[in-house]
N, C-alpha and C positions, 0 to 999 in steps of 0.2 A: 072749277074744282078749288075747294079751299085750300089755302095754304098753311093753316095753323092746325093740321090733324094732332091730335094727342097721341105721343108716341107710345105711351102705356095705358092700356084700357083693357077691360074684359073682352073676351070673345063675344061676339053678338048672341050666340045661342046660349050663353050662360046668364042665369039670373043673378043679380047683384045681391049682397046680404053685408051685414055689418062687418064680418070678419074677412070677406073678399075686398070689400071697399078699403078697409084698412091696410090690406096687403098692397091693393094698387097705390095708395098713397106712399108706402114704404118703398116700393118698387120705383116710383117716380123720384123719391128722394135719391135712392141709389143712383139711378139714372143720372141725376144732376151732377153726381160727383164722378161721372166718368171721364170728365175733362175738367181743366182748370178753369177759374172765373175768367180769367183773361183770355183763354182760348175760346170760351164760349162766346164772350164779346165780340171776339174778332170774328168768328163764324157767323154771328148775326148780322153783323156789318156786310160780310161777304154776301150774304143772302139778300139783304135790302138793296146793295149795289146792283147785283144782277137782275132782281126783279124789276127794278126801275129801268134798267136797260133793255130788258125784254119788252117792257111795255111803249118804251120809246121806238122800239122797232116794229111795233104793230104784233107782238107775240106773247105768249104767256109762260112763265118759268115752269108751270107744271102741264102735263107731265115732263119728264127730262126729255129734251132732244138733244142728241150727240151733235146734230148739224149745228144747232143755234149755240150750243156751247163751244164749239169748235171756232164759230164766228166771234164770240165773245172774247175767247182767249186771243184771237188775231187782233181784235181792237184794243185789247189791254196792252199788248206789245207794240203796236202801231196806231195810235188813236188818230181817228180823222177829224176831231173836232179841236185840235190844238194843245189837249191835254198832255201832260208829260206822260212818256211810256213807264210802265212799270218794269221792276226788274224781274228776272227769270223766277227768283226765289219768291217774290211776292205773288206772282202768277200761279205758281205750284201752290202756293198758300191758299189763294183764292179758290182754286180747283178742290183742294183738300176740303175747304170750308163747304162748296157746293155739295161735295159727295155726303159730308156728314148730314147737312140739313137735308137732302133728299133721302137718307137712310132715316131721319126722324120722321118724315112724312110717308114712310113705307114704300118708298121707291129705291131702285139701285142705278146707280149712275155707273156706267161701263167705262172706266178710263181707258181700257184697252181698244175702244171703238176706234176705227181708222179716222174718223173725223176729228176725234180728240187727240188721241195718240199721236197722229202723223203731224198735226199742226203744233202741237206742244214740242215734238222732236225738231221740228224746223225752227221754233222760237228759241229753243236752247242752242241749236248750232249757230244760228245768226247772232244771237244777242247775249248769250251766256259770257260772263267775265267771272275771274277769281273773286271769291268772297272778300268783302271789306272787312278787315278785323279791327275791332276796337283796340286801343293801345293799352299795354300791360301796365298796372300800377305795381310798381316795384318796391323793394324795402324802404330806401330812402323817401320815396313818394309817400307811402302809407303813414310814415312817421312825420313827415311834414304835414301831411293833411290832419292827422289827430291833434297837432301841436296847434293847429287854428281854433280848436274847439274849446270853449270856456268850461269851467268846472261847476256850472249849475246843473240842475236835474236834467234839463234838456241836452247840455253838453256830455254828461255822463252817458246817458242813452245812446247818442250819436256816436261816441267814442267806442262804446261796446259793439255797436252795429258793424263799424267799419273793421275793427279788429278782429272780431269773431267771423265776419263775412270773409276777410282776408285770410286768415289762418285756416278756417273751415273750407275755403274755396267754395263758398255756398252761392246758389243762385239767390237772387232778391226775394224771390217768392219763398224761398226755404226759410230765410232769415226772419222774415215777418209772421211766418206760420208756427213758429216754435212755441210751445207752451212750457209752463213750469214743469209739468209732471204729465204722465201719461193719461190720457183721456179726461183732461181738464176741459175741453171744449169740443163742441161737435165738428168745428170746422179746422181743428188742429192739424198740422202738417208734419208734427214731430215733437219732441221733447228733450229736456236736458237733464243731466244728471252731473254734480260736481263733486269730483274727488281730490285728494291730497296733490295727486300729479297732474290733474287736468280736468277737462269737461268731457263727457261723452254725449254726442247728439245723435238721437235716432230718429231718422228722417223717411218720411213717407214720399219718395223721390219720383221722377219720371220713370225709372227702372225698376221700382219696387223699393222695398224697405232697405236701408242701409244705415250703418253706424259710421260716424265720423268723429275720431278722437283728436282733440285739441289739447296739445300739451302746454304746460305753464311756460311762460317766456323767461328770457334772462333778467328782465327787471319788472318791477310793477309798472313802470311807466309804459312799457311796450307789451305787457302781457295781456293777451285777449280774455284768458279766464279772470284774471284780477279786475279787468274793466267791466267784466259782466257781472261779477261779485259786486262790485260798487254799486251798479246800477239797480241790481235786485234789491239790495240792501237799502239804500237811500230812496227808492221808489216804493219800498215796502210791497214788494211782488212777491207772493208766495203760492199764487193759484192763477190759472189761467193764461192769457197770452204774455209772453215774455216782454215784447216791444211794443209798447203803447203810447198813445198821445199824451201829452200833457197839458196842463192849463195854460191859459192865456200868459200868465205871470211867470211860467215855468217852474211853479214850485210844487205841483201835485202832480201824481200820475194819474191819469184817467183810465177808464176800463175798456175804452175802445183799442182795438188793435190796429196798429199802422198798416196803411196800404203800401204795397211794395214800390210805388211811385215815389214815396218818401226816401227809399235807398237811392234810387236814380238821382233824384235832386240832391241829396246829400252828398253824393260821390261828386257830382258836376259842380256843386258849390264849393266844396273843400278844395278840389283841384284848383279852381280860380284862387282861392284865399291863399293857397300854399305856394302860387306862382309856378306851377308846373308847366312846363312847355310856354314858359313866357315869351318864347321867341315867335310864337304864332299869335294872330288875331284872336280875340275872345271867342267869336262865333266858331272858329275852327278848332279851338282847344275843347269845346263843349261837344262837338261832334266826335271827338277822339276817343272820348271815355264815357263809359256806362257800367251798368251791374256788372257785365262780363269782364270788365278791367279787373275786378277783384280776382275772380277765378283764373284769368290769364296770368295775373301778377304772381299768384301762388305756384302755378305751373312752372312759370318762367325763373322764379327766384329760388325755389327749393332745390338745393345741389344734391338730391339722392337719386337714388334707382327709380327710372322712370315707371316701373310696375307699381311703386308705392303711391306715386301721384296719381296714376290712373285710377287705383282704389279709392284713394282720398277723394277724387272728384265724381267718382261714381260712374265712370266711362266704360262702356262696354267694350272697346278696343283701344289699343295703344295708338293707333292712327287719329283718333279723335283727340286723345291727350297731346299728341303732337301739334295739333292744331292751335292749341292754347300756349304752347311753349314757344315765346317769341325770341328766346336767346340761346336755345339748345344747339350743342355742336351737332351739325348735321353730318359730319364725317367721323365722329368717334369711333365708330364701328365701320371698318374699311374693308368690305368685301373684296374688292379689287386685289388689295395685299393677301387677304385671305385665301384667295383663290390662287395664290402664288404668282400673280402679276406685279 
């Protein structure tokens, strides 16, 4: 059976026409926007890995077999070929990737089937560990990081990326998907508006559209809005992607939007250059910091009511926000005393 069934097609009993064919193409375009590019790439790798595993075991990946998927999960948790075991979160991600791929091929993966559910429950019970959190980039850290950047065009861009990402508590994908205006590009993830008091970012985030207000800082040297204005002015950007590549000599802004991997590389490089956590070997320092360090840094540094941080980060629950707060006072609210004990 084919593994590449087209997820969007006309019913077999309907005759195609110019109008219907165009609608099929439009529907396919919308379907491709159902998940982020990074998620789709991960799901494609998940499917390729599972398909290869099946063939090595003398089986086929289609149609879905709950028994084989249960065995696959067990092999990921306790490989018999000397490969390192995957974490519980990675195994769950792999299973989600298989579910998505089966859906695209017209099948349904029943995750509640006992061959899958009980194996996964056992893996969680035996191997689950508390999540390893990335270290937060705090106020002094971010200032030291931007201080390492030059004042050429590329430096202006990277300074704006770090400060806007930090003050906005943005994901790296949200940073690079920004456009100068609404509807500038088909792949836009949001746009910016600059006012006297700050910048308003309208983002198409995981939880839907949301607005992020970034106020002006206490000085031009640390102000994210000023850094953004400087980049837009000297890069002559008034349409399309906000953060773009530069020419090799660093003197011209190009049209191509930056990849979100640039943000990750920028954070790691400036962490090293600024000497943050210099007590650790370089490889350990690099493991500690990622794009999430910006969001965790804002959540940990902003001494304001938790609900405002939750709204700013676009979290659906206060519990999720607390996961990002590395320095919060866990006993600020004492229910023991409040209960009279």
